[in-house]
C-alpha positions in Angstrom: 0.0 0.0 0.0 1.5 3.3 -1.1 1.6 6.2 1.3 2.9 9.7 1.1 4.8 12.2 3.3 4.3 16.0 3.6 6.7 18.5 5.2 6.2 22.0 6.4 8.5 24.8 7.6 7.4 28.1 9.1 8.8 30.8 11.3 6.2 32.1 13.7 6.5 35.4 15.7 5.7 33.8 19.0 7.8 32.2 21.8 8.4 28.5 21.7 6.5 28.0 24.9 3.3 29.5 23.5 3.6 27.5 20.2 4.1 24.3 22.2 1.1 25.0 24.4 -1.0 25.3 21.3 -0.1 21.6 20.5 -0.6 20.4 24.1 -4.0 22.1 24.9 -7.3 20.5 23.7 -9.0 23.8 23.7 -6.3 25.4 21.5 -6.3 22.4 19.1 -10.1 22.7 18.5 -9.4 26.3 17.4 -6.4 25.9 15.1 -6.1 22.3 13.9 -9.1 21.8 11.7 -8.7 23.4 8.3 -11.1 26.1 7.2 -14.7 24.8 6.9 -14.3 22.2 9.6 -15.0 22.2 13.3 -13.2 20.0 15.8 -14.2 18.0 18.8 -11.5 16.6 21.1 -13.1 13.6 22.8 -10.1 12.7 24.9 -6.5 13.9 25.2 -3.9 12.5 27.6 -0.9 14.6 26.6 1.9 12.4 28.0 4.3 9.9 26.4 2.2 6.8 25.8 -1.0 8.8 26.3 -3.8 8.7 23.7 -6.1 11.2 22.1 -9.2 11.0 20.0 -10.9 13.7 18.0 -13.3 14.4 15.2 -13.4 16.9 12.3 -16.9 18.0 11.2 -17.4 19.3 7.7 -19.6 22.4 8.2 -20.9 22.2 4.6 -21.8 18.5 4.4 -22.3 17.9 8.1 -20.3 14.7 7.8 -17.5 13.9 10.2 -14.5 11.7 10.5 -12.8 10.6 13.7 -9.2 9.7 14.3 -6.9 9.2 17.2 -3.5 7.9 18.2 -0.8 7.9 20.8 1.9 10.4 21.9 5.2 8.7 21.1 7.7 11.4 22.1 7.3 14.7 24.0 10.2 17.1 24.8 8.5 20.3 26.0 9.4 23.2 23.8 11.4 21.1 21.4 9.7 18.0 20.0 6.3 16.3 19.7 5.8 13.0 17.9 2.5 11.2 17.7 0.6 8.6 15.7 -2.7 9.1 13.8 -5.1 6.4 12.7 -8.5 7.1 11.1 -11.5 5.2 12.4 -12.8 4.8 8.8 -11.7 1.3 7.6 -11.4 2.8 4.1 -8.4 4.9 5.3 -6.1 2.1 6.6 -2.7 2.4 8.2 -1.1 4.6 10.7 0.4 8.0 10.2 3.2 9.6 12.2 3.5 13.3 12.7 6.7 14.9 14.0 6.7 18.5 15.2 10.1 20.1 15.9 10.3 23.5 17.5 13.4 25.8 17.8 13.8 29.2 19.3 15.0 31.7 16.8 15.7 35.4 17.2 12.2 36.5 16.0 10.2 33.6 17.6 9.8 30.0 16.8 11.0 27.9 13.8 8.6 25.0 13.3 9.2 21.9 11.2 6.4 19.4 10.7 6.6 16.0 8.9 3.6 13.8 8.5 4.4 10.3 7.2 2.3 7.3 6.2 -0.6 9.3 4.7 -3.1 6.7 3.2 -3.0 6.6 -0.6 -6.7 7.5 -0.7 -5.8 11.0 0.5 -4.1 13.1 -2.2 -0.9 14.7 -0.8 -2.1 18.1 -2.1 -5.2 17.9 0.2 -2.8 17.4 3.1 -0.6 20.3 2.0 -3.7 22.5 1.8 -5.1 21.4 5.1 -1.9 21.9 7.0 -1.3 25.3 5.4 -4.7 26.4 6.6 -4.2 24.9 10.0 -0.8 26.7 10.4 -2.5 30.0 9.3 -4.9 29.5 12.2 -2.1 28.5 14.6 -0.4 31.8 13.8 -3.6 33.8 14.4 -3.8 32.1 17.9 -0.2 32.4 19.0 1.2 35.6 17.5 -1.2 38.1 19.2 0.0 39.4 22.6 -3.0 40.2 24.7 -2.2 41.4 28.2 -5.1 41.5 30.6 
């Protein structure tokens, strides 16, 4: 079974701690992770090595949803996050692995994301588009500085 890999690189004008928190908070992920036109429900999230998560993306147009989940494989706060993803839909077999690397740079955070093992039924360009939209939303969450 053929699979594909996508990679992303961005520099975000926000501290590493804030970017990392966006990946470790269920509330934050419901905001930024689903691409435009989707809503997200986090059903469970045990953000620890070996811990699991499960969430669903809901297509606002068609009202259909798809659920997926996985395990946190490696967590180094402020540096690295590696987790598995598996769709609950049997038509999307296999397990994906996503690696997020964070590095403090002079103007904020350098982020590198690699997603491997994407099922052949999902065109790579859909993954690129989805991740680009998600990263736009991530930037809108972490770059503003709002002091109460």
